[in-house]
Backbone as a ProteinNet text record, in pm:
[ID]
protein_1_A
[PRIMARY]
MSVSLVASALISIFVAFSPSFAMLLTLRIIQGVFIAGFPSIAMAYVNEEFHPREMGRVMGLYVSGTSVGGMMGRMVIGALSEAFSWHMAILIVGLLSLGIALWFWFALPRPRNFKPKQIGAAQIVARLGKAFTNKALIGVYMLGFLLMGGFVTMYNYISYELMGPPYRLSQTLVGFIFLVYLMGTVSSTWMGKLGDSIGRSKTMQMAVTIAFVGCMATLLEPLALKVIGLAIFTFGFFGAHSTASGWVGQLAPAYRAQASSLYLLFYYMGSSVAGTVGGLFWSSFGWIGVIS
[TERTIARY]
1641	1685.5	1711.7	1772	1804.4	1678.4	1583.6	1456.7	1385.5	1388.8	1325.7	1383.7	1516.6	1582.7	1558.1	1568.2	1548.7	1405.2	1308.7	1167.6	1138.6	1192.5	1171.7	1228.1	1348	1410.1	1328.5	1277	1195.2	1066.9	1004.4	882.2	913.6	1029.5	1069.9	1076.5	1124.5	1129.8	988.4	897.2	758.1	693.3	729.4	674.1	702.9	820.9	860.2	764.9	693.1	601.6	455.4	429.8	292.4	209	95.6	11.6	-79.9	-91.9	-182.5	-131.6	-186	-147.6	-193	-312.3	-364.2	-271.4	-221.8	-129.9	2.3	50.6	175.5	162.4	50.1	28.4	20.6	-48.4	-61.2	74.8	155.3	288.1	378	365.9	448.6	408.6	279.2	234.7	294.1	287.6	344.2	495.3	559.7	704.3	736.9	654.7	675.6	665.9	572.5	557.4	684	736.9	856	981.2	1001.4	1125	1128.5	1010.3	1006.2	1075.4	1088	1155	1303	1361.2	1505.7	1546.8	1500.5	1555	1525.9	1407.7	1377	1469.2	1495.6	1585.3	1729.9	1763.7	1901.3	1937.1	1844	1869.7	1889.7	1808.1	1824.3	1956.6	1993.2	2119.5	2239.1	2238	2347.4	2354.9	2239.3	2237.3	2286.7	2263.3	2301.8	2448.2	2500.7	2631.6	2748.2	2721.4	2829.3	2822.8	2937.1	2946.6	2869.6	2800.4	2722.5	2803.2	2931.7	3013.7	3033	3017	3036.8	2904.8	2793.3	2663.5	2633.3	2660.9	2631.4	2709.8	2838.2	2922.9	2877.3	2847.5	2807.8	2671.8	2577.7	2446.8	2460.4	2554.2	2580.1	2630.4	2717.2	2767.1	2653.3	2563.8	2448.5	2361.5	2331.2	2247.1	2318.1	2451.2	2524.7	2509.6	2501.8	2477.8	2342	2240.3	2108.3	2109.7	2193.7	2201.3	2263.9	2366.4	2428.5	2328.2	2253.7	2152.4	2044.7	1998.5	1896.8	1947.1	2071	2130.4	2141.8	2197.3	2216.2	2083	1984.7	1854.1	1792.3	1795.1	1734.7	1812.8	1944.5	2025.9	2012.1	2021	2014	1876.3	1771.5	1635.1	1611.6	1657.6	1637.7	1706.4	1832.4	1908.1	1850.9	1819.6	1767.2	1627.5	1545.4	1410.2	1415.3	1509.6	1520.7	1579.9	1672.7	1736.8	1648.2	1572.1	1488.9	1342.6	1301.3	1165.9	1168.5	1062.8	1061.5	1055	990.1	983	1123.6	1203.9	1339.7	1422.9	1402.8	1477.8	1449	1320.8	1283.5	1337.6	1333.5	1382.8	1532.3	1610.3	1755	1788.1	1720.8	1744.7	1702	1593.1	1548.3	1649.4	1708.1	1809.3	1935.3	1976.6	2092.2	2064.8	1943.9	1906.9	1906.5	1860.5	1858	1999.9	2092.3	2230.8	2292.4	2266	2319.7	2255.6	2125.4	2055.5	2112.5	2141.5	2199.5	2340	2417.1	2550.7	2539.9	2444	2421.7	2389.2	2304.9	2260.7	2379.7	2477.6	2591.6	2708.1	2715.4	2831.6	2812	2687.6	2664.3	2717.6	2800.9	2852.1	2737.8	2749.9	2648.2	2648.5	2531.7	2526.5	2592.4	2666.8	2736.7	2661.6	2578.8	2511.3	2362.3	2313.6	2170.7	2147.2	2052	2017.4	1870.9	1845.8	1707.3	1624	1500.6	1410	1266.4	1181.1	1040.3	971	900.7	825.6	680.7	592.6	450.8	387.6	268	197	173.4	140.6	114.5	239	354.5	480	513.4	487.5	513.4	424.6	296	202.1	246.4	295.3	340.4	461.1	553.5	671.3	632.9	540.1	492.6	425.4	351.2	285.9	387.5	496.2	601.3	666.7	691.7	756.3	667.1	534.6	440.7	400.6	432	393.9	513.8	632.9	753.3	753.5	738.3	723.1	844.5	962.7	1082.7	1084.8	1045.7	1042.2	936.6	822.4	716.8	770	849.7	910.6	1002.1	1078.6	1168	1086.8	975.9	889.6	837.1	793.3	738.8	846.4	967.5	1079.8	1099.4	1095.2	1109.1	1000.3	876.3	762.9	788.8	828.8	849.8	973.9	1079.7	1203.2	1182.2	1129	1110.6	1004	900.5	797.1	855.1	938.8	1001.9	1099.4	1175.2	1275.8	1211.7	1111.4	1044.9	973	909.1	841.2	940.8	1054.2	1157.7	1203.4	1238.6	1294.8	1189.5	1065.5	960	933	928.9	878.5	985.8	1108.1	1212.3	1245.1	1217.2	1237.4	1147.8	1021.8	929.5	973.7	1022.1	1070.6	1186.4	1278.1	1398.3	1372.1	1271.2	1239.2	1150	1090.8	1006.6	1084.2	1015.5	1083	1123.3	1234	1323.5	1439.8	1443	1560.4	1553.2	1439	1413.6	1525.6	1563	1664.7	1603.7	1686.8	1640	1628.1	1559	1541	1675.3	1767.2	1899.3	1976.2	1972.7	2042.7	1982.6	1850.5	1786	1830.5	1848.1	1897.5	2033.9	2120.1	2254.2	2250.8	2141.5	2127.3	2134.3	2092.2	2086.9	2225.4	2329.1	2463.8	2479.8	2390.8	2399.4	2366.3	2313.8	2295.3	2427.4	2538.4	2669.6	2691	2624.2	2631.3	2573.6	2471.5	2413.3	2506.4	2585.5	2683.1	2784.1	2824.5	2920.8	2855.5	2738.4	2677.2	2628.4	2574.9	2522.2	2633.2	2750.1	2862.3	2916.5	2934.9	2992.3	2900.3	2770.6	2678.1	2645.5	2649.8	2631.6	2740.5	2863.9	2977	2968	2921.5	2907.9	2807.6	2701.2	2601.6	2658.8	2761.4	2826.9	2905.8	2951.8	3039.2	2965.9	2874.3	2808	2662.9	2612.9	2474.4	2384.2	2282.8	2195.2	2099.6	2062.3	1971.3	2036	2157.6	2227.9	2257.3	2295	2323.5	2198.5	2084.3	1958.5	1921.7	1937.5	1907.7	1994.3	2120.5	2212.1	2171	2137.9	2102.6	1974.3	1874.2	1745.8	1764.1	1846.7	1873.6	1939.8	2036.5	2104.7	2005.3	1918.4	1819.3	1724.4	1684.3	1593.7	1658.9	1784	1856	1864	1896.5	1903.8	1769.6	1663.8	1528.1	1493.2	1520	1491	1575.3	1697.3	1786.2	1735.8	1655.3	1603.1	1500	1457.3	1365.6	1438.1	1571	1649.3	1643	1635.7	1612.3	1733.8	1856.8	1971.1	1988.1	2009.9	2017.2	2126.1	2242.3	2354.2	2317.2	2250.8	2212.5	2103.7	2016.7	1910.2	1969.8	2068.6	2133.5	2214.6	2281.2	2356.2	2259.8	2144.4	2043.3	1996.9	1978.3	1937.8	2044.6	2171.1	2282.6	2286.5	2265.8	2266.6	2150	2033.4	1915.7	1942.3	2003.5	2032.9	2131.8	2232.2	2330.8	2260.9	2171.7	2100.8	2006.3	1933.7	1836.9	1904.2	2007.4	2070.1	2139.3	2192.1	2248	2141.7	2024.2	1914.1	1861.3	1847	1796.4	1894	2021.8	2123.7	2116.9	2102.1	2093.7	1969.3	1855.3	1730	1735.4	1795.5	1803.2	1882.9	1995.2	2074.9	2005.5	1926.4	1854.7	1752.7	1686.3	1582.8	1639	1752.5	1812.3	1856.3	1900.4	1944.4	1827.1	1711.9	1595.3	1516	1540.5	1462.1	1552.6	1637	1731.4	1664.2	1543.3	1477	1379.1	1349.1	1252.8	1293.7	1419.4	1475.2	1402	1374.5	1311.7	1175.2	1097.3	964.1	973.7	1066.9	1083.9	1134.4	1227.3	1278.7	1167.8	1082.5	971.6	874.4	844.4	753	815.5	944.8	1013	1001.4	1026.4	1019.7	876.2	779.4	639.3	606.2	642.6	617.8	701.5	823.2	915.5	854.7	804.8	748.4	606.1	535.7	406.7	427.8	535.6	569.7	592.3	660.6	684.2	553.1	461	333.6	244.2	228.6	134.6	187.7	307.8	361.9	395	443.6	473.8	350.9	236.6	110.7	58.4	53.8	3.5	91.4	222.8	312.8	274.5	221.9	177.7	62	-25.4	-137.9	-86.8	12.9	70.1	146.9	214.3	284.8	186.4	77	-22.1	-87.8	-106.8	-179.8	-89.1	31.7	113.8	254.2	292.1	427.3	528.2	655.8	764.5	753.5	710.5	698.2	592.9	491.6	391.1	449.3	536.1	600.3	687	767	857.1	779.7	672.1	590.4	525.9
-3290.9	-3414.2	-3523.3	-3485.6	-3582.9	-3641.7	-3554.1	-3600.5	-3694.2	-3659.1	-3740.5	-3882.4	-3891.4	-4022.2	-4104.9	-4042.2	-4116.1	-4166.4	-4080.3	-4121.6	-4235	-4225.9	-4331.2	-4464.7	-4460.7	-4584	-4646.3	-4562.5	-4614.2	-4679.3	-4615.5	-4672.6	-4804.5	-4814.8	-4939.5	-5053.5	-5022.5	-5123.8	-5165.7	-5067.4	-5100	-5185.4	-5159.2	-5235.1	-5384.2	-5416.6	-5557.2	-5633.3	-5561.6	-5626.5	-5606	-5567.9	-5545.1	-5671.5	-5665.1	-5784.1	-5811.8	-5714.6	-5732	-5651	-5685.1	-5611.3	-5466.7	-5444.4	-5308.2	-5221.9	-5279	-5204.5	-5179.5	-5281.4	-5266.2	-5152.9	-5151.3	-5049	-4909.6	-4899.9	-4771.1	-4718.7	-4807.5	-4767.2	-4726.3	-4796.6	-4762.7	-4625.7	-4593.4	-4461.3	-4352.7	-4375.4	-4278.9	-4266.7	-4380.2	-4379.6	-4298.4	-4313.3	-4237	-4087.1	-4045.7	-3903.5	-3851.3	-3929.2	-3885	-3885.4	-3992.3	-4001.5	-3897.2	-3848.6	-3746.4	-3618	-3596.7	-3476.5	-3474.4	-3591.6	-3593.8	-3552.4	-3621.7	-3591.4	-3450	-3395	-3259.8	-3157.4	-3171.3	-3077.8	-3104.9	-3232.3	-3265.8	-3199.6	-3200.4	-3135.5	-2985.2	-2923.4	-2780.4	-2753	-2840.5	-2827.6	-2829.1	-2923.9	-2933.6	-2806.5	-2756.7	-2636.2	-2512.9	-2508.6	-2391.8	-2395.3	-2514.8	-2526.1	-2542	-2562.9	-2585.5	-2483.2	-2456.8	-2358.8	-2408.5	-2320	-2361.1	-2439.6	-2408.4	-2480.8	-2626.5	-2657.7	-2794.4	-2867.2	-2799.7	-2852.5	-2989.2	-3005.1	-3132.7	-3246.6	-3222.4	-3328.2	-3366.2	-3265.5	-3293.2	-3360.7	-3314.6	-3378.8	-3522	-3543	-3678.3	-3768.3	-3714	-3792.1	-3825.6	-3728.9	-3753.5	-3865.3	-3856.9	-3959.7	-4094.8	-4094.9	-4221.7	-4288.3	-4205	-4260.6	-4328.1	-4269.8	-4333	-4465.3	-4473.8	-4599.3	-4709.9	-4675.8	-4774.7	-4819	-4723.1	-4757.6	-4847.8	-4816	-4900.4	-5040.7	-5051.6	-5182.5	-5264.6	-5202.9	-5275.7	-5316.2	-5225.8	-5257.5	-5380.8	-5385.9	-5499.6	-5628.5	-5619.6	-5739.6	-5793.1	-5704	-5746.2	-5801.5	-5731.2	-5777.6	-5914.5	-5931.3	-6059.5	-6174.4	-6154.8	-6261.7	-6291.8	-6187.9	-6208.7	-6270.7	-6231.3	-6288.5	-6436.9	-6477.9	-6620.3	-6698.2	-6637.3	-6705.9	-6709.9	-6604.6	-6597	-6576.5	-6451.1	-6413.1	-6265.7	-6219	-6077.9	-5989.6	-6041.5	-5964.2	-5936.5	-6042.1	-6027.5	-5939.1	-5954.2	-5872.7	-5724.7	-5689.9	-5549.8	-5497.8	-5580.7	-5539.9	-5507.8	-5596.4	-5575.7	-5450.3	-5433.1	-5314.3	-5187.6	-5196.2	-5082.3	-5042.4	-5140.7	-5112.7	-5052.8	-5107.7	-5051.3	-4906.8	-4882.9	-4748.9	-4650.7	-4696.9	-4609.8	-4570.2	-4666.4	-4636.4	-4536	-4554.2	-4462.7	-4324.1	-4320.1	-4191.5	-4112.1	-4179.2	-4110.8	-4059.8	-4139.8	-4094.8	-3970.8	-3973	-3858.9	-3733.1	-3748	-3635.3	-3560.3	-3636.1	-3573.5	-3542.1	-3607.7	-3591.7	-3489	-3457.8	-3365.2	-3226.1	-3167.6	-3031.9	-2930.7	-2836	-2730.3	-2645.8	-2608.9	-2528.9	-2392.8	-2348.2	-2219.7	-2109.6	-2147.4	-2046.7	-2033.1	-2113.1	-2108.5	-2010.3	-1921.6	-1824.9	-1845.8	-1893.5	-1916.9	-1789.2	-1803.7	-1689.5	-1739.1	-1657.5	-1692.4	-1676.3	-1781	-1775.6	-1809.6	-1720.1	-1741.7	-1835.4	-1881.6	-1974.9	-1914.1	-1784.8	-1718.7	-1717.6	-1698.5	-1696	-1833.9	-1935.9	-2073.2	-2107.1	-2068.8	-2094	-2020.6	-1896.9	-1818	-1884.5	-1933.7	-2000.1	-2129.9	-2204.2	-2326.5	-2294.3	-2182.2	-2140.7	-2112.6	-2043.4	-2014.9	-2144.2	-2235.6	-2362.3	-2448.4	-2429.6	-2513	-2452.6	-2323.5	-2258.2	-2231.5	-2262.6	-2249.4	-2361.1	-2326.4	-2427.3	-2520.3	-2463.7	-2547.5	-2647.9	-2603.2	-2693.5	-2802.8	-2766.7	-2867.1	-2979.3	-2943	-3044.4	-3136.7	-3079.9	-3161.9	-3250.5	-3196.1	-3277.8	-3400.4	-3378.5	-3488.4	-3590.9	-3540.8	-3632.2	-3720.4	-3659	-3735.6	-3841.3	-3803.2	-3896.1	-4018.5	-3992.6	-4101.4	-4184.2	-4117.6	-4189.9	-4286.3	-4235	-4320.9	-4426.7	-4390.1	-4487.8	-4605.5	-4575.3	-4682.7	-4763.7	-4696.6	-4764.8	-4861.8	-4815.1	-4900.2	-5016.3	-4989.9	-5097.5	-5204.1	-5160.1	-5253.8	-5343.3	-5283.4	-5360.6	-5436.8	-5386.2	-5460.1	-5594.8	-5597.2	-5716.6	-5802.7	-5751.7	-5838.2	-5949.9	-5927.1	-6033.1	-6152.8	-6126.4	-6234.5	-6303.6	-6223.5	-6280.2	-6376.2	-6338.5	-6420	-6538.7	-6528.6	-6641.5	-6744.5	-6703.6	-6795.1	-6869	-6956.6	-7029	-6932	-6956	-7071.7	-7051.9	-6938.9	-6906.5	-6970.6	-6956.5	-7016.5	-6985.4	-6858.1	-6816.4	-6805.8	-6830.6	-6816.7	-6669.3	-6640.9	-6502.3	-6437.9	-6516.3	-6463.2	-6426.4	-6513.5	-6485.2	-6364.2	-6354.1	-6237.2	-6110.9	-6121.1	-6007.6	-5962	-6057.6	-6021.8	-5955.9	-5977	-5908.4	-5757.5	-5712.7	-5569.2	-5507.6	-5588.7	-5532.9	-5437.4	-5453.8	-5362.9	-5219.6	-5198.2	-5062.2	-4985.8	-5061.9	-4996.9	-4917.5	-4959.4	-4882.8	-4742.5	-4735.6	-4606.1	-4519.3	-4583	-4509	-4440.5	-4511.1	-4454.9	-4347	-4379.6	-4288.4	-4159.1	-4165.1	-4042.9	-3940.9	-3989.3	-3898.5	-3845.8	-3937.1	-3898.6	-3804.9	-3840.2	-3757.4	-3627.1	-3629.5	-3504.8	-3406.3	-3454.3	-3369.6	-3330.9	-3425	-3398	-3285.6	-3282.5	-3177.5	-3038.7	-3031.2	-2902.9	-2854.2	-2948.7	-2910.8	-2898.3	-2989	-2984.1	-2938.1	-2919.1	-2875.8	-2991.1	-2958.6	-3063.4	-3120.2	-3040.4	-3089.1	-3202	-3179.5	-3283	-3405.7	-3382.3	-3494.6	-3577.8	-3511.8	-3583.1	-3667.3	-3611.3	-3687.4	-3813.5	-3798.3	-3911.6	-4018	-3974.8	-4068.6	-4144.9	-4074.3	-4138.9	-4238.5	-4204.4	-4296.5	-4424.3	-4409.4	-4526.1	-4613.6	-4550.6	-4625.7	-4702	-4639.5	-4703.8	-4826.9	-4813.3	-4927.1	-5043.1	-5012.3	-5116	-5181.8	-5101.3	-5153.1	-5254.9	-5222.7	-5313	-5441.5	-5428.2	-5544.7	-5649.2	-5607.5	-5705.5	-5799.6	-5769.4	-5860.4	-5983.4	-5975.1	-6088.8	-6202.3	-6326.9	-6439.4	-6483.1	-6487.9	-6533.9	-6451	-6518.6	-6451.4	-6344.9	-6376.5	-6281.2	-6152.5	-6164.9	-6046.2	-5967.2	-6038.8	-5971.1	-5887.8	-5943.8	-5872.4	-5753.9	-5773.3	-5662.5	-5549.9	-5586.5	-5486.6	-5410.4	-5483.4	-5420.5	-5322.4	-5361	-5274.1	-5146.7	-5161.4	-5044.8	-4952.1	-5011.5	-4933.2	-4855.7	-4922.5	-4860.2	-4745.4	-4766.2	-4661.4	-4536.5	-4556.7	-4444	-4376.6	-4457.1	-4399.3	-4308.9	-4358.4	-4278.4	-4154.7	-4166.4	-4049.4	-3944.2	-3988.6	-3895.6	-3833.8	-3914.5	-3863.7	-3762.9	-3792.5	-3700.3	-3566.3	-3574	-3453.1	-3371.6	-3439.8	-3370.8	-3307.4	-3376.5	-3324.2	-3195.1	-3191.2	-3069	-2957.7	-2994.8	-2898.5	-2819.4	-2887.5	-2822.6	-2701.9	-2720.3	-2609.9	-2495.9	-2528.6	-2426	-2342.9	-2406.8	-2337.9	-2261.9	-2291.9	-2228.2	-2175.4	-2075.9	-2027.5	-1963.3	-1908.2	-1836.5	-1923.5	-2042.6	-2129.8	-2277.2	-2304.8	-2438.2	-2547.4	-2522.6	-2626.4	-2665.7	-2565	-2594.9	-2668	-2623.4	-2689.5	-2832.3	-2851.4	-2986.3	-3076.3	-3020.9	-3099.3	-3142.1	-3049.5	-3083.6	-3185.8	-3171	-3270.2	-3408.4	-3416	-3546.1	-3597.2	-3505.2	-3547.5	-3619	-3558.1	-3620.8	-3748	-3743.7	-3857.9	-3980.5	-3961.3	-4075.9	-4108	-4011.1	-4043	-4138.3	-4116.9	-4209.1	-4348.6	-4357.2	-4486.6	-4555.7	-4481.3	-4539.3	-4576.5	-4482.7	-4504.7	-4609.2	-4585.5	-4677.8	-4813.9	-4811.2	-4938.1	-5026.4	-4963.3	-5038.6	-5082.3	-4990	-5021.9	-5128.1	-5122	-5223.3	-5363.6	-5376.4	-5507.9	-5563.1	-5473.5	-5517.9	-5571.2	-5502.6	-5548.7	-5679.1	-5694	-5818.9	-5935.4	-5913.4	-6019.7	-6060.9	-5964.3	-5992	-6036.2	-5980.7	-6005.7	-6053.1	-6062.8	-6106.3	-5995.2	-6034.4	-5935.7	-5841.6	-5893.1	-5806.5	-5698.3	-5727.8	-5628.7	-5518.5	-5556	-5457.1	-5362.6	-5417.4	-5334.6	-5247.8	-5298.9	-5221	-5102.3
2786.2	2720.3	2823.2	2936	3039.5	3102.5	3134.7	3192.6	3095.6	2968.5	2865.7	2862.9	2866	2859.6	2984.7	3101.5	3227.2	3237.5	3207.2	3214.4	3117.1	2997.2	2897.5	2943.9	3004.2	3052.3	3165.8	3256.8	3367	3315.4	3217	3159.9	3089.7	3026.4	2961.9	3063.6	3182.8	3289.7	3329.4	3339	3372.5	3263.9	3137.5	3025.2	3041.8	3094.1	3110.5	3202.3	3288.4	3383.6	3345.5	3219.8	3175.2	3187.8	3257.9	3274.3	3155.5	3064	2950	2831.2	2715	2594.1	2602	2660.8	2672.6	2758.1	2869	2954.2	2882.5	2810.2	2734.8	2633.4	2561.9	2459.6	2522.1	2636.6	2705.9	2750.6	2809.6	2855.7	2739.7	2628.7	2512.2	2454.7	2460.6	2414.8	2504.4	2636.6	2731.4	2710.3	2686.8	2661.7	2536.8	2435	2312.1	2334.4	2422.3	2454.6	2522.5	2616.3	2689.5	2601.6	2524.7	2446.2	2335.7	2294	2188.1	2230.3	2361	2408.8	2379.6	2355.7	2333.2	2191.9	2086.1	1952.9	1905.4	1937	1888.9	1952.8	2082.9	2150.5	2111.7	2089.6	2050.2	1917.5	1823.6	1694.1	1711.5	1798.6	1824.2	1896.3	1988.9	2064.4	1969.2	1874.5	1777.8	1693.7	1649.9	1566.2	1642.1	1773	1851.5	1894.5	1918.2	1981.3	1883.8	1756.1	1660	1546.7	1488.9	1380.1	1257.8	1187.1	1070	965.9	951.4	852.4	890.5	1018.9	1067.1	1089.5	1060.3	1097.9	1036.5	907.8	841.8	902.4	928	984.9	1126.2	1207.9	1346.4	1351.5	1269.1	1265.5	1214.9	1123.4	1075.5	1186.5	1272.1	1386.3	1482.4	1503.8	1590.9	1533.7	1405.5	1342.4	1341.5	1325.4	1329.1	1465.3	1571.2	1703.9	1713.7	1649.2	1650.9	1575.2	1472.1	1396	1480.4	1558.5	1647.4	1752.7	1808.7	1907.8	1850.9	1730.4	1666.6	1641.1	1596.7	1569.9	1698.2	1802.8	1927.6	1989.5	1980.8	2037.2	1972.5	1841.2	1771.1	1795.8	1794.8	1815.4	1957.5	2054.9	2194.9	2227.9	2182.2	2209.2	2145.8	2021.7	1953	2025.2	2064.1	2130.6	2268.5	2345.9	2481.3	2478.5	2381.3	2371.5	2343.2	2257.4	2225.3	2342.7	2415.5	2527.8	2651.5	2676.1	2796.9	2757.4	2754.1	2712.2	2676.8	2609.4	2572.3	2696.1	2804.8	2928.7	2982.9	2989.6	3040.9	2947.9	2818.4	2721.7	2741.5	2755.9	2776	2908.4	3012.4	3144.2	3139	3077.2	3070.3	2990.2	2876	2794.1	2870	2944.5	3023.6	3129.5	3197.5	3299.9	3237.2	3122	3051.6	3008.8	2958.8	2914.5	3031.2	3146.8	3264.3	3304.8	3302.3	3335.9	3239.3	3109.7	3008.9	3021.8	3052.1	3067.1	3184.7	3294.2	3410.6	3378.7	3305.4	3262.9	3174.8	3081.3	2991.1	3072	3174.1	3255.5	3314.4	3363.3	3431.2	3337	3221.5	3132.6	3022.1	2986.4	2874.9	2908	2822.2	2848.2	2854.2	2943.4	2952.3	2823.9	2773.7	2650.9	2670.5	2570.2	2576.3	2502.3	2406.8	2323.7	2352.5	2445.4	2478.4	2592.4	2573.7	2677.4	2716.2	2840	2883.5	2877.2	2832.5	2830.3	2834.4	2888.4	2899.7	2764.4	2724	2598	2627.4	2593.7	2618.9	2517.9	2550.7	2463.2	2325.2	2322.4	2194.1	2106	2168.9	2094.8	2038.8	2120.8	2075.9	1956.5	1966.2	1855.8	1729.9	1747.7	1632.6	1566	1646.5	1590.8	1520.5	1580.5	1515.8	1382.8	1381.7	1258	1148.5	1183.4	1085.7	1038.3	1132.8	1097.5	1009.6	1023	947.9	814.6	794.7	668.9	578.2	625.4	544	439.7	311.9	206.6	196	211.8	205.6	319.2	438.6	553.3	536.2	478.6	455.4	367	266.9	181.4	259.7	353.7	435.8	530.5	584.8	671.8	596	472.7	393.6	359.8	335.6	314.5	437.2	556.1	679.2	693	658.9	665	576	452.9	356.6	390.7	434.1	465.8	581.6	692.9	809.5	784.1	707.8	673.3	597.6	497.3	420.4	502.8	588.7	670.2	769.1	841.1	940.8	872.8	761.1	689.3	644.2	591.2	547.9	662.7	774	884.8	965	967.2	1036.6	972	839.1	770.8	706.5	697.3	643.5	741.5	869.7	968.6	937.1	904	868.7	740.4	646.2	520.4	544.5	632.1	655.6	747.5	833.1	920.9	852.2	738.4	663.7	555.9	479.8	370.6	260	188.9	200.9	298.6	370.8	453.5	591.9	659.1	790.5	890.7	899.1	995.1	1134.5	1236.6	1374.1	1409.3	1519.1	1560.9	1593.9	1650.8	1683.4	1557	1455.1	1329.5	1259.4	1263.8	1204.6	1277.4	1409.2	1486.3	1438.6	1401.1	1354.4	1216.6	1142.8	1013.8	1033.6	1151.3	1176	1195.8	1182.9	1177.4	1059.2	960.5	845	884.8	1006.7	1056.3	1055.5	1064.4	1063.2	934.7	827.2	702.5	723.4	807.7	839.6	921.6	1008.9	1088	997.2	892.8	796.8	710.9	655.1	557.5	619.6	741.4	802.7	825.9	869.8	891.3	759.5	662.7	534.1	457.2	448.6	371.7	443.5	576.4	648.3	613.2	607.2	568.9	421.6	337.6	194.6	170	251.2	237.6	261.5	347.7	373.4	252.6	168.9	57.9	-75.9	-108.1	-239.2	-230.7	-109.6	-93.8	-53.5	25	77.9	-26.9	-124.4	-227.9	-309.5	-356.2	-433.6	-348.2	-223.5	-133.1	-109.8	-93	-71.2	-193.4	-312.7	-434.7	-442.9	-408.5	-411.3	-309.8	-188.6	-81.9	-114.8	-165.5	-198.5	-313.3	-410.7	-521.6	-471.4	-382.9	-325.6	-249.8	-169.8	-93.1	-185.5	-295.9	-390.8	-453.9	-493.6	-553.8	-454.2	-328.7	-227	-202.4	-200.7	-181.5	-289.8	-415.1	-526.1	-517.7	-467.8	-458.7	-359.5	-261.1	-164.7	-226.8	-349.1	-418.7	-473.7	-483.3	-531.6	-429.7	-477.1	-385.4	-305.3	-361.9	-282.1	-154.8	-41.9	87.2	89.8	33.6	35.8	-37	-152.3	-229.3	-157.6	-88.7	-13.8	99.8	168.4	278.4	224.5	111	48.9	10.6	-44.3	-78.2	44.9	155.7	281	329.4	314.1	354.8	270.7	139	49.9	84.2	107.3	145.5	275.2	372.9	502.1	485.9	400.7	372.5	319.6	223.8	164	261.7	339.5	433.7	536.5	602.8	707.3	650	528.5	463.7	439.1	393.7	366.5	495.4	600	728.3	788.8	780.2	830.3	756.5	625.5	543.8	578	591	623.2	761.8	857.4	994.2	999.4	925.9	921.3	845.6	747.7	664	745	839.9	920.1	994.3	1061.4	1135.7	1046.6	925.6	831	781.6	762.6	708.1	813.7	942.3	1049	1159.5	1130.3	1232	1353.3	1335.4	1445.1	1523.4	1474.1	1543.1	1523.6	1557.5	1533.8	1611	1740	1822.7	1767	1726.5	1671.7	1538	1450.4	1321	1339	1432.1	1459	1511.3	1597.9	1653	1544.1	1453	1343.8	1249.7	1223	1138.9	1201.6	1331	1398.6	1409.4	1419.9	1420.3	1290.3	1177	1047.2	1031.5	1080.3	1072.9	1139.7	1261.3	1333.9	1291	1234.9	1172.7	1055.6	982.3	874.2	926.6	1040.3	1103.9	1137.9	1199.8	1243.2	1126.5	1033.3	922.8	825.1	772.5	673	735.4	860.4	926.5	940.2	967	979.7	843.5	749.9	615.8	549.4	575.9	520.8	563.4	686	733.7	652.2	607.7	524.4	390.3	334.1	207.6	226.5	340.9	369.5	380.4	451.7	470.6	340.3	250.3	126.6	11.6	1.5	-116.7	-86.7	40.7	73.1	53.8	36.4	31	-88.2	-202.4	-320.7	-297.1	-214.8	-180.4	-93.6	1.4	89	6.6	-84.8	-163.9	-263.4	-314.6	-408.7	-340.4
[MASK]
++++++++++++++++++++++++++++++++++++++++++++++++++++++++++++++++++++++++++++++++++++++++++++++++++++++++++++++++++++++++++++++++++++++++++++++++++++++++++++++++++++++++++++++++++++++++++++++++++++++++++++++++++++++++++++++++++++++++++++++++++++++++++++++++++++++++++++++++++++++++++++++++++++

């Protein structure tokens, strides 16, 4: 996890000096490969180091941390880009990330329940096969695909909606809209704990319903109602993601790392596929096309 974070931060610094779009894209792909090492292992780490009765709450706290990071990243990048340039914004965020990654390396408690052992390629393939053929897990993977796809599409294109008529907000003000990520900080912890008490299936249904209501509310024209809808959607999304993340470890006790990796593969595939396709709907039909 530490190597993943440090390498990602260093590549972020290199991105700031990209001489071309092709180089920027290449570096971002490499960065994506490195950063992927963190969340999949982090989910397995949480499942191994905490008691099963506390799993939902702890996973919720982990996901709430990702919501704070996402909020700060968007706000800081937006403000710095408007004040200086995107190059400077990426450089500053990269340096901050490097400092935090080094702190993480030395501050993270050593695992108490993990026992290193040699695993051959055949064993890894076998575990991946089990993780990919478990029907319950496949359902959770697809949930991750749809959840992240909808979330990224919402946040990618609502910026254009708010910077255009009739709102015409500045890039800095649009950045502050992402304060609604704080709703995710609350919901991921609360719903993660709720999943421990009423079950993850019921919690997931509740979270997805909340996200849907918020999504529909963003179609309303008044700015205040649109932002409230975005907040409700964010609350539901992070609650659902927190629930799904804890569910993976519960369904795959013998191959958590592989199941977590596959969940995140589908999760970020949703980001890539839906985030791109959402742009086509935005270009052709505007905001109502994105929500549809």
